[in-house]
Biopython code that builds the backbone (N, CA, C, O; Angstrom):
import numpy as np
from Bio.PDB.StructureBuilder import StructureBuilder

atoms = [
    (1, "VAL", "N", (0.855, -1.176, 0.000)),
    (1, "VAL", "CA", (0.000, 0.000, 0.000)),
    (1, "VAL", "C", (0.893, 1.228, 0.000)),
    (1, "VAL", "O", (1.889, 1.281, 0.722)),
    (2, "HIS", "N", (0.543, 2.193, -0.793)),
    (2, "HIS", "CA", (1.319, 3.418, -0.890)),
    (2, "HIS", "C", (1.387, 4.109, 0.466)),
    (2, "HIS", "O", (0.365, 4.307, 1.123)),
    (3, "GLY", "N", (2.588, 4.469, 0.876)),
    (3, "GLY", "CA", (2.762, 5.187, 2.126)),
    (3, "GLY", "C", (3.063, 4.311, 3.326)),
    (3, "GLY", "O", (3.400, 4.838, 4.386)),
    (4, "GLU", "N", (2.957, 3.010, 3.206)),
    (4, "GLU", "CA", (3.280, 2.130, 4.322)),
    (4, "GLU", "C", (4.745, 1.729, 4.252)),
    (4, "GLU", "O", (5.317, 1.597, 3.170)),
    (5, "ILE", "N", (5.341, 1.539, 5.419)),
    (5, "ILE", "CA", (6.749, 1.159, 5.514)),
    (5, "ILE", "C", (6.811, -0.290, 5.984)),
    (5, "ILE", "O", (6.198, -0.635, 6.994)),
    (6, "PRO", "N", (7.546, -1.146, 5.264)),
    (6, "PRO", "CA", (7.625, -2.546, 5.691)),
    (6, "PRO", "C", (8.440, -2.700, 6.972)),
    (6, "PRO", "O", (9.517, -2.122, 7.114)),
    (7, "VAL", "N", (7.907, -3.484, 7.892)),
    (7, "VAL", "CA", (8.602, -3.832, 9.125)),
    (7, "VAL", "C", (8.466, -5.339, 9.320)),
    (7, "VAL", "O", (7.605, -5.976, 8.712)),
    (8, "ALA", "N", (9.314, -5.899, 10.167)),
    (8, "ALA", "CA", (9.253, -7.338, 10.441)),
    (8, "ALA", "C", (9.131, -7.561, 11.943)),
    (8, "ALA", "O", (9.829, -6.930, 12.737)),
    (9, "PHE", "N", (8.241, -8.461, 12.314)),
    (9, "PHE", "CA", (8.097, -8.887, 13.697)),
    (9, "PHE", "C", (8.619, -10.315, 13.758)),
    (9, "PHE", "O", (8.162, -11.187, 13.019)),
    (10, "ILE", "N", (9.572, -10.542, 14.636)),
    (10, "ILE", "CA", (10.262, -11.823, 14.642)),
    (10, "ILE", "C", (10.152, -12.470, 16.012)),
    (10, "ILE", "O", (10.466, -11.863, 17.036)),
    (11, "GLN", "N", (9.703, -13.710, 16.007)),
    (11, "GLN", "CA", (9.690, -14.533, 17.207)),
    (11, "GLN", "C", (10.621, -15.703, 16.924)),
    (11, "GLN", "O", (10.304, -16.589, 16.131)),
    (12, "LEU", "N", (11.761, -15.693, 17.578)),
    (12, "LEU", "CA", (12.737, -16.753, 17.356)),
    (12, "LEU", "C", (12.350, -18.002, 18.137)),
    (12, "LEU", "O", (11.725, -17.930, 19.195)),
    (13, "LYS", "N", (12.733, -19.137, 17.592)),
    (13, "LYS", "CA", (12.539, -20.390, 18.310)),
    (13, "LYS", "C", (13.487, -20.408, 19.509)),
    (13, "LYS", "O", (14.486, -19.689, 19.541)),
    (14, "GLU", "N", (13.158, -21.236, 20.483)),
    (14, "GLU", "CA", (14.018, -21.362, 21.647)),
    (14, "GLU", "C", (15.429, -21.728, 21.214)),
    (14, "GLU", "O", (15.620, -22.552, 20.319)),
    (15, "ASP", "N", (16.402, -21.119, 21.846)),
    (15, "ASP", "CA", (17.822, -21.357, 21.577)),
    (15, "ASP", "C", (18.271, -20.904, 20.194)),
    (15, "ASP", "O", (19.381, -21.237, 19.780)),
    (16, "GLU", "N", (17.456, -20.165, 19.475)),
    (16, "GLU", "CA", (17.850, -19.608, 18.176)),
    (16, "GLU", "C", (18.277, -18.164, 18.380)),
    (16, "GLU", "O", (17.771, -17.468, 19.260)),
    (17, "LYS", "N", (19.220, -17.726, 17.547)),
    (17, "LYS", "CA", (19.700, -16.353, 17.634)),
    (17, "LYS", "C", (19.766, -15.762, 16.236)),
    (17, "LYS", "O", (20.083, -16.454, 15.269)),
    (18, "ALA", "N", (19.467, -14.488, 16.146)),
    (18, "ALA", "CA", (19.584, -13.758, 14.885)),
    (18, "ALA", "C", (19.676, -12.280, 15.228)),
    (18, "ALA", "O", (19.148, -11.825, 16.243)),
    (19, "THR", "N", (20.348, -11.549, 14.371)),
    (19, "THR", "CA", (20.451, -10.109, 14.561)),
    (19, "THR", "C", (19.831, -9.407, 13.361)),
    (19, "THR", "O", (19.617, -10.008, 12.308)),
    (20, "GLU", "N", (19.553, -8.141, 13.541)),
    (20, "GLU", "CA", (19.008, -7.356, 12.439)),
    (20, "GLU", "C", (19.995, -7.333, 11.278)),
    (20, "GLU", "O", (19.590, -7.422, 10.119)),
    (21, "THR", "N", (21.269, -7.217, 11.574)),
    (21, "THR", "CA", (22.295, -7.190, 10.529)),
    (21, "THR", "C", (22.296, -8.486, 9.726)),
    (21, "THR", "O", (22.370, -8.456, 8.498)),
    (22, "GLU", "N", (22.214, -9.612, 10.408)),
    (22, "GLU", "CA", (22.185, -10.907, 9.719)),
    (22, "GLU", "C", (20.955, -11.029, 8.823)),
    (22, "GLU", "O", (21.046, -11.518, 7.697)),
    (23, "LEU", "N", (19.825, -10.589, 9.322)),
    (23, "LEU", "CA", (18.594, -10.676, 8.537)),
    (23, "LEU", "C", (18.654, -9.772, 7.310)),
    (23, "LEU", "O", (18.231, -10.167, 6.223)),
    (24, "ARG", "N", (19.175, -8.567, 7.480)),
    (24, "ARG", "CA", (19.306, -7.654, 6.333)),
    (24, "ARG", "C", (20.219, -8.256, 5.259)),
    (24, "ARG", "O", (19.916, -8.193, 4.068)),
    (25, "LYS", "N", (21.325, -8.832, 5.692)),
    (25, "LYS", "CA", (22.266, -9.449, 4.750)),
    (25, "LYS", "C", (21.590, -10.604, 4.007)),
    (25, "LYS", "O", (21.757, -10.742, 2.796)),
    (26, "PHE", "N", (20.837, -11.424, 4.720)),
    (26, "PHE", "CA", (20.139, -12.554, 4.118)),
    (26, "PHE", "C", (19.106, -12.080, 3.091)),
    (26, "PHE", "O", (19.000, -12.648, 2.005)),
    (27, "LEU", "N", (18.354, -11.045, 3.438)),
    (27, "LEU", "CA", (17.276, -10.563, 2.570)),
    (27, "LEU", "C", (17.769, -9.762, 1.374)),
    (27, "LEU", "O", (17.066, -9.646, 0.370)),
    (28, "LYS", "N", (18.964, -9.215, 1.473)),
    (28, "LYS", "CA", (19.499, -8.356, 0.415)),
    (28, "LYS", "C", (19.491, -9.038, -0.953)),
    (28, "LYS", "O", (19.185, -8.397, -1.958)),
    (29, "ASP", "N", (19.818, -10.311, -1.002)),
    (29, "ASP", "CA", (19.870, -11.050, -2.267)),
    (29, "ASP", "C", (18.536, -11.704, -2.634)),
    (29, "ASP", "O", (18.399, -12.276, -3.715)),
    (30, "LYS", "N", (17.560, -11.618, -1.738)),
    (30, "LYS", "CA", (16.294, -12.318, -1.965)),
    (30, "LYS", "C", (15.118, -11.389, -2.257)),
    (30, "LYS", "O", (14.125, -11.808, -2.852)),
    (31, "LEU", "N", (15.231, -10.133, -1.841)),
    (31, "LEU", "CA", (14.130, -9.181, -2.017)),
    (31, "LEU", "C", (14.621, -7.899, -2.673)),
    (31, "LEU", "O", (15.793, -7.538, -2.570)),
    (32, "ALA", "N", (13.716, -7.229, -3.337)),
    (32, "ALA", "CA", (14.031, -5.894, -3.852)),
    (32, "ALA", "C", (14.281, -4.987, -2.647)),
    (32, "ALA", "O", (13.697, -5.188, -1.582)),
    (33, "ASN", "N", (15.140, -4.003, -2.816)),
    (33, "ASN", "CA", (15.525, -3.132, -1.708)),
    (33, "ASN", "C", (14.318, -2.501, -1.016)),
    (33, "ASN", "O", (14.299, -2.390, 0.210)),
    (34, "TYR", "N", (13.318, -2.090, -1.783)),
    (34, "TYR", "CA", (12.163, -1.429, -1.174)),
    (34, "TYR", "C", (11.291, -2.390, -0.371)),
    (34, "TYR", "O", (10.446, -1.948, 0.408)),
    (35, "LYS", "N", (11.482, -3.695, -0.547)),
    (35, "LYS", "CA", (10.698, -4.684, 0.190)),
    (35, "LYS", "C", (11.372, -5.114, 1.492)),
    (35, "LYS", "O", (10.739, -5.751, 2.335)),
    (36, "ILE", "N", (12.629, -4.778, 1.661)),
    (36, "ILE", "CA", (13.340, -5.149, 2.884)),
    (36, "ILE", "C", (12.801, -4.293, 4.029)),
    (36, "ILE", "O", (12.728, -3.070, 3.909)),
    (37, "PRO", "N", (12.426, -4.930, 5.132)),
    (37, "PRO", "CA", (11.865, -4.167, 6.251)),
    (37, "PRO", "C", (12.808, -3.067, 6.731)),
    (37, "PRO", "O", (14.026, -3.239, 6.776)),
    (38, "LYS", "N", (12.212, -1.941, 7.085)),
    (38, "LYS", "CA", (12.992, -0.816, 7.615)),
    (38, "LYS", "C", (13.311, -1.031, 9.084)),
    (38, "LYS", "O", (14.324, -0.541, 9.585)),
    (39, "HIS", "N", (12.446, -1.764, 9.775)),
    (39, "HIS", "CA", (12.644, -2.045, 11.196)),
    (39, "HIS", "C", (12.384, -3.526, 11.438)),
    (39, "HIS", "O", (11.512, -4.129, 10.813)),
    (40, "PHE", "N", (13.152, -4.095, 12.350)),
    (40, "PHE", "CA", (12.971, -5.479, 12.772)),
    (40, "PHE", "C", (12.665, -5.455, 14.267)),
    (40, "PHE", "O", (13.443, -4.920, 15.058)),
    (41, "TYR", "N", (11.541, -6.030, 14.644)),
    (41, "TYR", "CA", (11.141, -6.071, 16.045)),
    (41, "TYR", "C", (11.185, -7.522, 16.514)),
    (41, "TYR", "O", (10.450, -8.372, 16.010)),
    (42, "PHE", "N", (12.054, -7.793, 17.484)),
    (42, "PHE", "CA", (12.183, -9.135, 18.041)),
    (42, "PHE", "C", (11.270, -9.227, 19.262)),
    (42, "PHE", "O", (11.424, -8.474, 20.224)),
    (43, "LEU", "N", (10.325, -10.152, 19.213)),
    (43, "LEU", "CA", (9.345, -10.316, 20.284)),
    (43, "LEU", "C", (9.464, -11.701, 20.900)),
    (43, "LEU", "O", (9.794, -12.674, 20.223)),
    (44, "ASP", "N", (9.187, -11.771, 22.203)),
    (44, "ASP", "CA", (9.165, -13.076, 22.865)),
    (44, "ASP", "C", (8.009, -13.915, 22.345)),
    (44, "ASP", "O", (8.111, -15.134, 22.205)),
    (45, "GLU", "N", (6.900, -13.225, 22.062)),
    (45, "GLU", "CA", (5.713, -13.934, 21.577)),
    (45, "GLU", "C", (4.879, -12.995, 20.712)),
    (45, "GLU", "O", (4.680, -11.830, 21.058)),
    (46, "LEU", "N", (4.400, -13.504, 19.601)),
    (46, "LEU", "CA", (3.524, -12.728, 18.728)),
    (46, "LEU", "C", (2.089, -12.833, 19.238)),
    (46, "LEU", "O", (1.665, -13.910, 19.657)),
    (47, "PRO", "N", (1.331, -11.727, 19.208)),
    (47, "PRO", "CA", (-0.069, -11.815, 19.642)),
    (47, "PRO", "C", (-0.885, -12.628, 18.640)),
    (47, "PRO", "O", (-0.810, -12.410, 17.431)),
    (48, "LYS", "N", (-1.663, -13.569, 19.170)),
    (48, "LYS", "CA", (-2.455, -14.447, 18.303)),
    (48, "LYS", "C", (-3.884, -14.533, 18.804)),
    (48, "LYS", "O", (-4.165, -14.316, 19.982)),
    (49, "ASN", "N", (-4.786, -14.858, 17.874)),
    (49, "ASN", "CA", (-6.185, -15.057, 18.264)),
    (49, "ASN", "C", (-6.381, -16.511, 18.697)),
    (49, "ASN", "O", (-5.423, -17.281, 18.757)),
    (50, "ALA", "N", (-7.610, -16.874, 18.994)),
    (50, "ALA", "CA", (-7.921, -18.213, 19.503)),
    (50, "ALA", "C", (-7.559, -19.326, 18.527)),
    (50, "ALA", "O", (-7.298, -20.453, 18.948)),
    (51, "THR", "N", (-7.541, -19.025, 17.226)),
    (51, "THR", "CA", (-7.207, -20.054, 16.239)),
    (51, "THR", "C", (-5.722, -20.059, 15.882)),
    (51, "THR", "O", (-5.294, -20.839, 15.032)),
    (52, "GLY", "N", (-4.934, -19.193, 16.526)),
    (52, "GLY", "CA", (-3.493, -19.190, 16.304)),
    (52, "GLY", "C", (-3.000, -18.248, 15.226)),
    (52, "GLY", "O", (-1.814, -18.256, 14.897)),
    (53, "LYS", "N", (-3.884, -17.437, 14.670)),
    (53, "LYS", "CA", (-3.456, -16.484, 13.637)),
    (53, "LYS", "C", (-2.867, -15.240, 14.297)),
    (53, "LYS", "O", (-3.364, -14.774, 15.322)),
    (54, "VAL", "N", (-1.805, -14.712, 13.698)),
    (54, "VAL", "CA", (-1.156, -13.519, 14.232)),
    (54, "VAL", "C", (-2.088, -12.320, 14.078)),
    (54, "VAL", "O", (-2.683, -12.108, 13.021)),
    (55, "LEU", "N", (-2.202, -11.551, 15.143)),
    (55, "LEU", "CA", (-3.052, -10.362, 15.142)),
    (55, "LEU", "C", (-2.256, -9.173, 14.595)),
    (55, "LEU", "O", (-1.679, -8.389, 15.348)),
    (56, "LYS", "N", (-2.242, -9.064, 13.275)),
    (56, "LYS", "CA", (-1.467, -8.005, 12.618)),
    (56, "LYS", "C", (-1.954, -6.615, 13.017)),
    (56, "LYS", "O", (-1.156, -5.686, 13.145)),
    (57, "ARG", "N", (-3.237, -6.479, 13.210)),
    (57, "ARG", "CA", (-3.806, -5.185, 13.600)),
    (57, "ARG", "C", (-3.216, -4.714, 14.933)),
    (57, "ARG", "O", (-2.905, -3.534, 15.095)),
    (58, "VAL", "N", (-3.064, -5.636, 15.881)),
    (58, "VAL", "CA", (-2.495, -5.303, 17.190)),
    (58, "VAL", "C", (-1.052, -4.835, 17.025)),
    (58, "VAL", "O", (-0.643, -3.844, 17.630)),
    (59, "LEU", "N", (-0.292, -5.542, 16.214)),
    (59, "LEU", "CA", (1.097, -5.152, 15.978)),
    (59, "LEU", "C", (1.173, -3.787, 15.299)),
    (59, "LEU", "O", (1.982, -2.944, 15.685)),
    (60, "ARG", "N", (0.342, -3.572, 14.302)),
    (60, "ARG", "CA", (0.317, -2.287, 13.584)),
    (60, "ARG", "C", (-0.018, -1.145, 14.540)),
    (60, "ARG", "O", (0.611, -0.088, 14.494)),
    (61, "ASP", "N", (-1.010, -1.359, 15.406)),
    (61, "ASP", "CA", (-1.402, -0.326, 16.367)),
    (61, "ASP", "C", (-0.263, -0.002, 17.332)),
    (61, "ASP", "O", (-0.042, 1.164, 17.659)),
    (62, "LYS", "N", (0.455, -1.019, 17.785)),
    (62, "LYS", "CA", (1.570, -0.792, 18.712)),
    (62, "LYS", "C", (2.693, -0.004, 18.046)),
    (62, "LYS", "O", (3.308, 0.853, 18.681)),
    (63, "VAL", "N", (2.962, -0.285, 16.786)),
    (63, "VAL", "CA", (3.981, 0.477, 16.057)),
    (63, "VAL", "C", (3.530, 1.924, 15.917)),
    (63, "VAL", "O", (4.314, 2.843, 16.155)),
    (64, "ASN", "N", (2.279, 2.135, 15.536)),
    (64, "ASN", "CA", (1.753, 3.491, 15.355)),
    (64, "ASN", "C", (1.767, 4.294, 16.652)),
    (64, "ASN", "O", (1.909, 5.516, 16.625)),
    (65, "LYS", "N", (1.619, 3.610, 17.790)),
    (65, "LYS", "CA", (1.649, 4.280, 19.095)),
    (65, "LYS", "C", (3.077, 4.463, 19.610)),
    (65, "LYS", "O", (3.280, 5.097, 20.645)),
    (66, "GLY", "N", (4.065, 3.918, 18.902)),
    (66, "GLY", "CA", (5.455, 4.050, 19.321)),
    (66, "GLY", "C", (5.855, 3.127, 20.456)),
    (66, "GLY", "O", (6.838, 3.391, 21.149)),
    (67, "GLU", "N", (5.114, 2.050, 20.658)),
    (67, "GLU", "CA", (5.393, 1.141, 21.768)),
    (67, "GLU", "C", (6.638, 0.283, 21.555)),
    (67, "GLU", "O", (7.133, -0.319, 22.507)),
    (68, "PHE", "N", (7.145, 0.216, 20.348)),
    (68, "PHE", "CA", (8.325, -0.602, 20.081)),
    (68, "PHE", "C", (9.598, 0.223, 19.938)),
    (68, "PHE", "O", (10.668, -0.337, 19.699)),
    (69, "ASP", "N", (9.503, 1.529, 20.077)),
    (69, "ASP", "CA", (10.688, 2.381, 19.889)),
    (69, "ASP", "C", (11.647, 2.273, 21.046)),
    (69, "ASP", "O", (12.691, 2.925, 21.045)),
]
sb = StructureBuilder()
sb.init_structure("model")
sb.init_model(0)
sb.init_chain("A")
sb.init_seg("    ")
for serial, (resi, resn, name, xyz) in enumerate(atoms, 1):
    if name == "N":
        sb.init_residue(resn, " ", resi, " ")
    sb.init_atom(name, np.array(xyz, "f"), 0.0, 1.0, " ", f" {name:<3s}", serial, name[0])
structure = sb.get_structure()
């Protein structure tokens, strides 16, 4: 959508590690530059509904409110 900035919300598996730098390097050869997220947010747990789907609206609202800064 015009005017939206791509961001990534990441929930790592237990005992897994990754950094924003590593993810950017990995994505550089796989995505067009404008598709690479501008921000990477590492979360302990993604908000989900009763059926297990990620609540994207909740994440979007938190970003808009500056809760991840």
